[in-house]
C-alpha positions as CSV (number, residue, x, y, z in Angstrom):
1,M,-10.5,-17.2,-2.5
2,P,-10.5,-14.2,0.2
3,A,-8.7,-10.6,-0.1
4,Y,-4.9,-11.4,1.1
5,D,-6.1,-8.4,3.5
6,E,-8.6,-10.0,5.2
7,E,-5.8,-12.7,6.8
8,D,-6.0,-12.6,10.6
9,Y,-3.1,-12.2,12.2
10,Q,-2.6,-13.9,15.6
11,Q,0.6,-14.1,17.0
12,S,1.5,-12.9,20.0
13,F,4.0,-10.7,21.1
14,S,6.7,-11.4,18.8
15,W,10.6,-10.4,18.6
16,K,10.9,-11.5,15.4
17,T,8.0,-9.0,13.8
18,W,10.1,-6.8,15.8
19,K,12.6,-7.5,13.5
20,R,11.2,-6.4,10.5
21,L,11.7,-3.0,10.8
22,W,15.6,-3.2,10.9
23,P,16.0,-2.4,7.2
24,F,14.2,0.8,7.8
25,L,15.6,1.2,10.9
26,K,19.1,0.3,10.0
27,P,20.0,3.6,7.7
28,F,18.9,6.1,10.7
29,R,20.8,3.7,13.2
30,L,23.3,7.3,14.3
31,T,20.1,9.2,14.3
32,F,18.6,7.0,16.7
33,V,21.8,6.9,19.5
34,L,21.7,10.4,18.5
35,M,18.0,11.0,19.8
36,I,18.7,8.1,22.3
37,V,21.7,10.4,23.9
38,L,19.6,13.7,24.0
39,N,17.2,12.0,25.2
40,G,18.9,10.4,28.1
41,L,20.8,13.9,28.2
42,T,17.0,15.6,29.0
43,G,16.2,13.6,31.2
44,L,19.4,14.0,33.2
45,T,19.0,18.2,33.1
46,D,15.2,17.2,34.4
47,V,16.9,15.3,37.3
48,L,18.8,18.2,38.4
49,L,15.8,20.8,39.2
50,P,14.4,18.9,42.1
51,L,17.7,19.1,43.6
52,L,18.3,23.3,42.8
53,Q,14.8,23.2,44.7
54,R,16.0,21.5,47.6
55,Y,19.4,23.5,47.5
56,A,17.0,26.8,47.6
57,I,15.2,25.9,50.1
58,A,18.2,24.8,52.1
59,N,19.8,28.0,51.8
60,F,17.2,30.7,51.0
61,I,14.2,29.9,52.8
62,E,15.2,27.7,55.8
63,K,18.4,30.4,55.8
64,E,16.0,33.7,55.6
65,T,18.9,35.3,53.7
66,L,19.1,35.8,49.3
67,R,23.0,36.1,49.5
68,G,24.3,33.8,46.7
69,L,20.8,34.3,44.6
70,L,22.3,35.7,41.7
71,P,25.0,33.1,41.3
72,Y,21.6,30.4,42.4
73,G,19.2,32.3,39.7
74,L,22.5,32.3,36.1
75,V,23.1,28.3,37.2
76,Y,19.1,27.7,37.4
77,G,18.8,29.5,34.1
78,A,21.6,27.5,32.1
79,V,20.1,24.1,33.2
80,I,16.8,25.6,31.5
81,L,18.3,26.8,28.6
82,T,20.3,23.7,27.8
83,Q,16.7,21.9,29.0
84,S,15.2,23.5,26.4
85,L,18.3,23.1,23.2
86,L,18.2,19.6,23.9
87,V,14.3,19.2,23.7
88,V,15.0,20.8,20.4
89,A,18.1,19.2,19.0
90,F,16.0,15.2,19.9
91,C,13.0,16.9,18.2
92,R,14.8,17.3,14.4
93,Q,15.9,14.0,15.4
94,S,12.5,12.4,15.6
95,M,11.3,14.3,13.0
96,K,13.7,12.8,10.6
97,I,13.0,9.3,11.9
98,E,9.1,9.9,11.5
99,M,9.9,11.2,7.8
100,N,12.6,9.4,6.2
101,M,11.5,6.1,7.6
102,G,7.8,6.5,6.6
103,K,9.4,7.7,2.9
104,D,11.1,4.5,3.2
105,M,8.7,1.8,4.1
106,R,5.7,3.3,1.3
107,M,8.5,3.4,-1.2
108,A,9.6,0.0,-0.1
109,M,6.0,-1.2,-0.3
110,F,5.0,0.2,-3.5
111,H,8.0,-0.6,-5.0
112,H,7.1,-4.3,-4.0
113,L,3.7,-4.0,-5.4
114,Q,4.7,-3.3,-8.5
115,T,6.7,-6.4,-9.0
116,L,3.5,-8.6,-8.1
117,S,1.4,-10.4,-10.7
118,F,-2.5,-9.7,-11.9
119,S,-4.0,-12.3,-9.2
120,Y,-3.2,-10.2,-6.4
121,Y,-5.0,-7.7,-7.8
122,N,-7.3,-9.9,-9.0
123,V,-8.7,-10.5,-5.2
124,T,-6.8,-7.8,-3.1
125,P,-9.4,-4.6,-2.6
126,V,-7.8,-1.1,-3.6
127,G,-8.7,0.4,-0.2
128,Y,-7.0,-2.2,1.8
129,I,-3.6,-1.9,0.1
130,L,-3.8,1.7,0.3
131,S,-4.3,1.5,4.6
132,R,-1.6,-0.5,4.8
133,V,0.4,1.8,2.2
134,M,-0.6,4.8,3.5
135,N,-2.2,4.7,7.4
136,D,-0.1,1.5,8.9
137,S,3.5,2.8,7.5
138,Q,2.7,5.8,9.0
139,R,1.8,4.8,12.4
140,I,4.6,2.8,12.9
141,A,7.4,5.7,11.7
142,G,5.5,7.7,14.0
143,M,5.5,5.6,16.9
144,L,9.1,4.9,16.6
145,A,10.1,8.6,16.1
146,W,7.5,10.2,18.8
147,N,6.5,7.5,21.3
148,L,9.5,5.5,22.1
149,T,11.3,8.9,22.2
150,D,8.7,9.7,25.5
151,I,9.2,6.0,27.0
152,L,12.8,7.2,26.4
153,W,12.9,10.0,28.4
154,A,10.4,8.6,31.0
155,M,13.3,5.9,31.6
156,F,15.9,8.5,31.7
157,Y,13.9,10.6,33.9
158,V,12.6,7.7,36.6
159,L,15.8,5.7,36.6
160,G,17.6,9.1,37.5
161,S,15.1,9.9,40.1
162,F,15.5,7.1,41.6
163,V,18.7,7.1,41.8
164,S,18.7,10.7,43.5
165,M,15.9,9.7,45.9
166,L,18.4,6.4,46.9
167,L,21.1,9.1,47.7
168,L,18.9,11.6,49.4
169,N,17.3,9.0,51.3
170,W,17.1,5.1,50.8
171,R,14.4,3.9,53.3
172,L,11.7,6.1,51.1
173,A,12.8,5.3,47.7
174,L,12.3,1.5,48.4
175,I,8.7,2.3,49.0
176,L,8.8,3.2,45.3
177,I,10.9,1.0,44.2
178,P,8.3,-1.9,43.5
179,I,6.5,0.0,41.2
180,V,8.6,-0.5,38.2
181,P,7.9,-4.8,38.8
182,V,3.8,-4.4,39.4
183,M,3.8,-2.5,36.2
184,A,5.9,-5.2,34.3
185,L,2.8,-7.8,35.5
186,L,0.1,-5.7,34.6
187,T,1.5,-5.1,31.3
188,M,2.5,-8.6,30.7
189,Y,-1.4,-9.6,32.0
190,F,-2.9,-6.9,29.6
191,Q,-0.3,-7.2,26.6
192,N,-1.6,-9.9,24.5
193,R,-5.7,-9.1,25.3
194,I,-4.8,-5.7,23.8
195,L,-2.9,-6.8,20.9
196,R,-6.0,-9.5,19.6
197,W,-8.7,-6.7,19.8
198,N,-6.4,-3.7,17.9
199,R,-6.1,-6.3,15.4
200,R,-9.4,-6.2,15.2
201,V,-9.8,-2.2,14.7
202,R,-6.7,-2.1,12.3
203,K,-8.9,-5.0,10.1
204,M,-12.0,-2.9,10.3
205,N,-10.4,0.4,9.5
206,S,-8.9,-1.3,6.6
207,R,-12.5,-2.1,5.5
208,I,-14.0,1.1,6.0
209,T,-11.1,2.1,4.1
210,S,-11.8,0.0,1.6
211,A,-16.1,0.6,1.2
212,F,-15.2,4.6,1.2
213,N,-12.8,4.3,-1.5
214,E,-15.8,2.3,-3.4
215,G,-18.4,4.9,-2.2
216,I,-16.4,7.8,-3.9
217,T,-14.9,6.0,-7.2
218,G,-18.8,4.3,-7.8
219,A,-20.6,7.3,-6.7
220,R,-22.3,8.0,-9.9
221,T,-23.5,4.0,-10.3
222,T,-24.5,4.6,-6.6
223,K,-26.9,7.8,-7.7
224,T,-28.4,6.6,-11.0
225,L,-29.3,3.2,-9.3
226,V,-30.3,5.3,-6.0
227,L,-28.6,2.9,-3.8
228,E,-27.7,5.4,-1.5
229,E,-29.7,4.2,1.4
230,K,-28.4,0.7,1.1
231,A,-24.5,2.1,0.5
232,T,-24.6,4.0,3.4
233,G,-26.5,0.8,5.7
234,Q,-23.5,-1.3,5.1
235,F,-21.1,1.7,5.5
236,R,-22.9,2.3,8.8
237,T,-22.3,-1.5,9.6
238,L,-18.7,-1.5,9.3
239,T,-17.9,1.9,11.4
240,G,-20.4,0.1,14.3
241,E,-18.4,-2.8,14.0
242,A,-14.9,-1.0,14.1
243,R,-16.7,1.3,17.0
244,Q,-17.4,-2.1,19.0
245,A,-13.7,-3.2,18.4
246,G,-12.4,-0.1,19.2
247,M,-14.2,0.2,22.6
248,R,-13.2,-3.2,23.7
249,A,-9.4,-2.3,23.1
250,A,-10.7,0.9,24.8
251,R,-12.0,-0.7,27.7
252,L,-8.9,-2.8,28.1
253,N,-6.8,0.4,28.2
254,A,-9.6,1.6,30.4
255,V,-8.3,-0.7,33.4
256,Y,-4.4,-1.5,32.5
257,I,-4.0,2.7,33.2
258,P,-6.0,3.3,35.8
259,L,-4.0,0.1,37.4
260,V,-0.9,1.4,37.2
261,L,-1.9,5.1,38.3
262,F,-3.7,3.4,41.2
263,A,-0.3,1.4,41.9
264,S,1.9,4.3,41.5
265,T,-0.4,6.9,43.7
266,A,-0.3,4.6,46.5
267,A,3.5,4.7,46.9
268,V,3.9,8.6,46.6
269,S,1.0,8.6,49.7
270,I,2.8,6.1,51.6
271,V,5.8,8.5,51.0
272,L,4.2,11.3,51.8
273,L,3.0,9.6,55.1
274,R,6.3,8.2,56.1
275,G,8.3,11.6,55.0
276,G,6.1,13.8,56.9
277,R,6.6,11.4,60.1
278,M,10.4,11.7,59.5
279,V,10.7,15.4,59.7
280,L,8.3,15.7,62.4
281,S,10.9,13.3,64.5
282,Q,13.4,15.6,62.8
283,A,15.2,12.7,61.1
284,L,14.7,14.3,57.4
285,E,15.2,18.0,56.4
286,L,12.2,19.6,55.5
287,A,14.6,20.5,51.7
288,T,15.1,17.1,51.4
289,L,11.7,16.2,51.6
290,S,10.4,18.9,49.4
291,A,12.9,17.8,46.8
292,F,11.7,14.0,47.2
293,T,8.2,14.8,47.5
294,T,8.7,16.6,44.0
295,Y,10.8,13.2,42.7
296,A,7.8,11.4,43.8
297,V,5.0,13.2,42.4
298,S,6.8,14.3,38.8
299,I,7.6,10.3,38.2
300,F,3.8,9.9,38.4
301,E,3.7,11.3,34.9
302,P,6.1,9.7,33.0
303,I,5.3,6.3,34.4
304,Q,1.2,7.1,33.1
305,M,2.7,8.3,30.2
306,T,5.3,5.2,29.7
307,A,2.5,2.5,30.2
308,A,0.0,3.9,27.7
309,N,2.9,4.3,25.8
310,I,3.3,0.9,26.0
311,A,0.0,-0.6,25.2
312,D,0.3,2.0,21.9
313,F,3.4,-0.6,21.1
314,I,1.4,-3.7,21.9
315,S,-1.1,-2.9,19.9
316,L,2.0,-1.8,16.4
317,Q,3.1,-5.1,16.4
318,A,-0.4,-5.7,14.1
319,N,0.6,-2.8,11.6
320,I,4.0,-3.7,11.5
321,E,2.3,-7.7,10.5
322,R,0.4,-5.7,8.1
323,V,3.4,-4.4,6.1
324,A,4.8,-7.6,6.4
325,G,2.5,-8.8,4.7
326,V,2.3,-6.5,1.6
327,L,6.6,-7.3,1.5
328,D,6.4,-10.8,1.9
329,R,4.0,-11.6,-1.1
330,V,5.4,-13.7,-3.2
331,S,4.4,-13.1,-7.3
332,D,2.8,-15.6,-8.8
333,V,5.1,-14.6,-12.0
334,T,8.7,-14.1,-11.3
335,D,12.4,-13.9,-13.0
336,T,14.6,-16.9,-12.2
337,P,17.9,-15.2,-10.4
338,E,19.6,-16.3,-13.8
339,V,17.3,-14.4,-16.2
340,I,17.1,-11.2,-13.2
341,E,21.3,-12.0,-14.1
342,K,21.1,-11.4,-17.8
343,Y,18.4,-9.1,-18.6
344,G,18.0,-6.8,-15.5
345,D,14.9,-6.8,-13.5
346,A,11.8,-4.0,-13.9
347,F,13.7,-1.2,-12.3
348,H,17.3,-2.0,-13.5
349,P,16.8,-3.5,-16.9
350,K,19.8,-4.5,-19.1
351,K,18.0,-3.5,-22.7
352,E,21.4,-4.2,-23.8
353,N,21.3,-7.9,-23.7
354,W,17.5,-8.4,-25.0
355,E,17.2,-10.3,-28.2
356,P,14.8,-8.4,-30.9
357,L,11.2,-10.7,-30.3
358,R,9.8,-11.3,-34.0
359,G,6.9,-12.1,-32.7
360,E,6.5,-15.7,-33.1
361,I,3.8,-17.3,-30.4
362,E,3.7,-21.1,-29.7
363,F,1.8,-22.9,-26.9
364,R,3.4,-26.3,-26.4
365,D,0.8,-28.7,-24.5
366,V,-0.1,-26.1,-22.2
367,T,-2.6,-27.2,-19.1
368,F,-3.5,-23.6,-17.2
369,R,-6.0,-23.1,-13.8
370,Y,-6.0,-19.5,-11.6
371,P,-4.1,-19.4,-8.6
372,D,-7.1,-19.3,-6.8
373,G,-8.0,-22.5,-7.9
374,G,-11.0,-24.1,-9.1
375,D,-11.2,-26.2,-12.7
376,N,-8.3,-26.2,-15.6
377,V,-9.2,-23.7,-18.2
378,L,-6.8,-25.0,-20.7
379,E,-5.7,-28.6,-20.7
380,H,-2.9,-29.9,-22.8
381,F,-3.9,-26.7,-25.5
382,N,-1.6,-26.6,-28.1
383,L,-1.2,-23.7,-30.7
384,H,1.3,-22.6,-33.0
385,I,1.3,-18.6,-33.9
386,P,3.9,-18.0,-36.6
387,Q,5.1,-14.4,-36.6
388,G,3.1,-11.6,-38.2
389,T,-0.2,-13.5,-38.0
390,T,-3.1,-12.1,-36.4
391,V,-5.3,-14.2,-34.2
392,A,-9.2,-13.1,-32.8
393,I,-10.3,-14.8,-30.0
394,V,-14.6,-14.4,-30.0
395,G,-17.0,-15.8,-27.5
396,E,-19.8,-14.4,-25.4
397,T,-19.2,-12.1,-22.0
398,G,-17.4,-14.3,-19.8
399,A,-16.6,-17.0,-22.0
400,G,-12.9,-16.9,-21.4
401,K,-11.8,-14.6,-23.8
402,S,-8.7,-12.9,-21.8
403,T,-7.2,-16.2,-20.6
404,L,-4.8,-16.6,-23.9
405,V,-4.3,-13.4,-24.1
406,N,-3.1,-13.0,-20.5
407,L,-0.7,-16.7,-20.9
408,A,0.8,-15.3,-23.8
409,C,1.4,-11.6,-22.6
410,R,2.9,-13.5,-19.3
411,F,0.7,-11.8,-17.0
412,F,-0.5,-15.6,-15.9
413,E,2.2,-19.1,-16.7
414,P,0.7,-22.3,-17.6
415,T,0.0,-24.7,-14.8
416,E,1.9,-27.2,-16.9
417,G,3.6,-27.1,-20.1
418,Q,5.6,-24.1,-22.1
419,I,4.9,-20.9,-23.8
420,L,7.5,-20.5,-26.3
421,I,8.3,-16.8,-27.4
422,D,10.6,-16.9,-31.2
423,G,11.1,-20.9,-29.8
424,V,12.1,-19.8,-26.5
425,D,10.6,-20.5,-23.3
426,Y,9.8,-17.1,-22.5
427,R,10.3,-17.8,-18.6
428,E,14.3,-17.8,-19.7
429,R,13.5,-14.2,-20.6
430,S,12.8,-11.3,-18.9
431,Q,9.3,-10.2,-18.3
432,L,10.1,-6.8,-18.9
433,W,11.5,-7.7,-22.2
434,L,8.4,-9.6,-23.1
435,H,6.2,-6.7,-21.9
436,A,8.2,-4.1,-23.4
437,N,7.0,-5.7,-26.9
438,I,3.7,-6.1,-26.5
439,G,0.6,-3.0,-27.2
440,Y,-2.3,-3.3,-25.1
441,V,-5.2,-1.6,-25.9
442,L,-8.1,-2.4,-23.1
443,Q,-11.8,-2.6,-23.7
444,N,-12.0,0.0,-20.1
445,P,-8.5,1.6,-20.4
446,H,-7.0,3.8,-17.6
447,L,-5.5,7.2,-17.9
448,F,-2.8,8.7,-15.7
449,S,-3.5,12.1,-14.0
450,G,-2.4,14.6,-16.5
451,S,-2.6,16.0,-20.3
452,V,-3.4,14.3,-23.1
453,R,-0.5,14.2,-25.1
454,E,1.5,13.4,-21.5
455,N,-0.9,10.0,-21.4
456,I,-0.1,9.0,-25.0
457,R,3.7,10.0,-24.1
458,Y,3.2,7.1,-21.1
459,G,3.7,4.6,-24.5
460,R,7.4,5.9,-25.9
461,L,8.9,8.3,-22.2
462,D,11.5,9.9,-25.2
463,A,8.8,10.4,-28.1
464,T,9.0,13.7,-29.8
465,D,5.8,16.4,-30.1
466,A,5.8,15.2,-33.1
467,E,5.5,11.5,-33.1
468,V,2.8,11.7,-30.4
469,E,1.1,13.6,-32.6
470,A,1.4,11.1,-35.5
471,A,0.3,7.8,-33.6
472,A,-3.0,9.8,-32.4
473,K,-3.7,11.2,-36.2
474,A,-2.6,6.6,-36.9
475,V,-6.1,6.5,-35.1
476,S,-7.9,8.9,-35.5
477,A,-7.5,10.6,-32.3
478,D,-6.1,13.8,-33.3
479,A,-9.8,14.9,-34.6
480,V,-11.2,14.2,-31.2
481,I,-8.4,15.9,-29.2
482,A,-8.7,19.0,-31.0
483,K,-12.4,19.1,-29.8
484,L,-11.0,19.7,-26.0
485,E,-11.3,22.6,-24.4
486,K,-7.0,22.6,-24.1
487,G,-6.7,20.4,-27.1
488,W,-3.6,18.4,-26.3
489,D,-3.2,19.9,-23.0
490,S,-6.4,19.0,-21.5
491,D,-6.5,17.7,-18.2
492,V,-8.0,14.0,-18.2
493,G,-8.8,14.0,-14.5
494,E,-8.3,11.1,-12.2
495,G,-8.1,7.9,-14.4
496,G,-9.5,9.6,-17.4
497,D,-13.0,10.4,-15.9
498,R,-13.1,14.0,-17.6
499,L,-13.2,11.8,-20.9
500,S,-15.7,9.5,-22.2
501,T,-14.7,5.9,-22.8
502,G,-14.6,6.1,-26.3
503,E,-12.2,9.2,-26.0
504,K,-10.2,6.9,-23.3
505,Q,-10.1,4.0,-26.0
506,L,-8.8,6.4,-28.4
507,I,-5.8,8.0,-26.7
508,S,-5.1,4.6,-24.9
509,F,-5.2,3.7,-28.8
510,A,-2.6,5.7,-29.5
511,R,-0.3,5.2,-26.5
512,A,-0.1,1.8,-27.5
513,V,1.0,2.8,-31.2
514,L,3.7,4.8,-30.2
515,A,5.0,2.0,-28.2
516,D,5.7,0.7,-31.5
517,P,5.3,-3.2,-30.3
518,R,6.2,-6.2,-31.6
519,I,2.4,-7.9,-30.8
520,F,-0.8,-6.2,-30.3
521,V,-3.4,-6.5,-28.4
522,L,-6.7,-5.0,-28.6
523,D,-9.0,-6.3,-26.3
524,E,-13.0,-5.3,-27.3
525,A,-10.8,-2.6,-28.1
526,T,-13.7,-0.6,-30.6
527,S,-16.7,-1.5,-28.3
528,S,-17.3,2.1,-27.1
529,I,-16.7,4.1,-30.5
530,D,-19.1,5.7,-33.3
531,T,-19.2,3.1,-36.5
532,R,-17.3,5.7,-38.3
533,T,-14.6,5.7,-36.1
534,E,-14.4,1.9,-36.1
535,M,-14.3,1.7,-39.1
536,L,-10.9,4.3,-39.7
537,I,-9.5,2.2,-36.7
538,S,-10.2,-1.0,-38.2
539,E,-7.8,0.5,-41.7
540,A,-5.7,2.3,-39.4
541,T,-5.2,-1.7,-37.1
542,D,-4.6,-3.5,-41.1
543,R,-1.9,-1.4,-41.7
544,L,-0.4,-1.3,-38.0
545,L,-0.3,-4.9,-37.8
546,A,1.4,-5.6,-41.0
547,G,4.2,-7.6,-39.7
548,R,3.4,-8.2,-36.2
549,T,1.3,-10.4,-34.3
550,G,-1.9,-9.0,-33.1
551,F,-4.8,-10.7,-30.9
552,L,-8.0,-8.7,-31.2
553,I,-10.6,-10.0,-28.4
554,A,-13.8,-9.2,-29.9
555,H,-17.7,-9.2,-29.4
556,R,-18.3,-7.2,-32.7
557,L,-17.7,-10.6,-35.2
558,S,-17.7,-8.1,-38.0
559,T,-14.8,-6.2,-36.6
560,I,-12.6,-9.9,-36.9
561,R,-13.7,-11.4,-40.7
562,K,-10.0,-10.5,-41.9
563,A,-8.1,-12.7,-39.3
564,D,-5.6,-15.3,-39.9
565,L,-6.6,-17.5,-36.9
566,I,-9.9,-17.2,-35.4
567,L,-10.4,-19.3,-31.6
568,V,-14.2,-19.6,-30.6
569,V,-14.0,-19.9,-26.8
570,R,-17.0,-21.4,-24.9
571,D,-17.4,-22.0,-21.0
572,G,-13.3,-21.4,-21.1
573,K,-12.1,-24.4,-23.4
574,I,-11.8,-23.2,-27.5
575,V,-14.4,-25.3,-29.0
576,E,-13.3,-24.5,-32.7
577,Q,-10.2,-22.5,-34.8
578,G,-9.9,-21.8,-38.2
579,R,-10.6,-18.9,-40.9
580,H,-14.2,-17.3,-40.9
581,A,-15.0,-18.4,-44.1
582,E,-14.1,-21.8,-43.1
583,L,-16.4,-21.4,-39.8
584,L,-18.8,-20.0,-41.4
585,R,-19.1,-23.2,-43.7
586,A,-18.5,-25.7,-40.9
587,G,-22.5,-24.6,-39.4
588,G,-20.9,-25.0,-35.5
589,Y,-21.0,-22.6,-32.5
590,Y,-19.4,-19.6,-34.5
591,H,-21.6,-20.3,-37.2
592,D,-24.5,-19.7,-34.7
593,L,-22.6,-16.7,-32.9
594,Y,-22.4,-14.9,-36.1
595,S,-25.8,-15.5,-37.1
596,R,-27.0,-14.1,-34.2
597,Q,-25.1,-11.3,-33.9
598,F,-25.7,-10.1,-37.2
599,A,-29.7,-10.4,-37.3
600,E,-29.0,-8.4,-34.6
601,E,-27.4,-6.0,-36.0
602,S,-29.9,-5.8,-38.8
603,T,-32.8,-5.2,-36.3
604,R,-30.4,-2.3,-34.9
605,A,-29.9,-0.5,-38.2
606,L,-33.5,-1.2,-39.1
607,W,-34.9,1.1,-35.2
608,D,-32.1,3.3,-36.6
609,R,-33.1,4.5,-39.9
610,D,-37.2,4.7,-38.7
611,A,-36.2,6.8,-35.5
């Protein structure tokens, strides 16, 4: 299944798409109104300057006198001061819109991403998500705050200038008015082409962000496997494609904007030619021609700027579509409105309505296939797990051992059938209610940036230091922590990169213990821990699992001999189930796995002894 960010957006310019911004604009509508008013006043103030110029030529230069120059200077200074204050004022409003709207957009996407199920993250690269949350939201907020400001100012100034020119001499003004429909026709012709190639640019930039992210996070692997040349070649290919798409978009803009400039310049040239003849024939005052020429020349830059900003706004739809794509993504696992009403959601839990969880789990005629299609992983599967039962799931790498646990934890939901927790279909209760009662220790655990103590405390945020230290001691993590440079206050680094995999597993184990869950899931949780520590954790696990339901996903079969039930998975199917001794006596697939692994471990022990 392709990553969600690989979707192609082919829609032409659509107001429906732009309306998606309204929820983010609505809180700042008064700020937008104030910005528009300030822009209008700024534009009108700018319109006054050529009129003041006309007055100066008519009353001081042509009359060759300085009488009245002081009052004129004071008025001119007041206009300049007002202009400056208005610019500062509307810039403050624009900055407020950019900062707050961008923040709200990123918060909305981050909030929504927390509600999406595992399947979304299974197929969507981190770099693509980061590109949408950071780059696209920032561009939208910046364009609406600053480019829109430029367009509004240009609109007010050009309209004000046209009114002034009509009042000064309507015959000359009519020569410039056709510029507007010409620019509109050019924009209509180019908008879809510019939009299509800018979509391509944004898509390639997203891929580059993803590749850059993978290049940094996988730098160690790249160097140890001597893949620098291959990684560089792939990155060069991506940047080359992005360059080609960017060049196509730039070429369109390079044609579009000069055409607008040519139309504007031609009109100004005609005005100057016509106006000069009228002055020579004394049909027009020189002061009026001077003001008129200033208007005609000064609208050249606003028209050019507006053309460029319109082209940018056309391309902005691609960013809006990408942000909307995140916000429109529907989770494969959702609570019903009735469940949310009673139990709350992940951000507003109603814990007072949560029933105590005992840990009885039942798979009732469950059929399951992953959301991205393919064959059924389970078909009409039935299994009853009494409260306090320890279930071990074994099989070769890639056999599908995690599927049952993902279903039991409601990271995925059955395609058909029911999964009951304490006798109730778990879809009738909150996801958060179930997840808050699960302690999950992964084979490759993730730690958050911060200290060791902070990472363990994520298991229960209101835990005291003594409780945090007790949880670490229960899994023998305290001895490892004591060897760190700053002990409990040692920084684990991004993702726990400053610690070994074994150290991360111990801290993750302590974090799960601190949560005091009713259901424990240990996913190859001791695979990177030395034998002595594994024995200590095994003893601690026996104590912790007493009275709790536990799932042990294990590669080392020696760690699951005491399990109440062993499920043997092969090619995504459960082929055997029973206790350790029963499965060995059956002489089936489990017997073969155990015998082969026992022989491998015995051989390894002999090699270690001889060494």
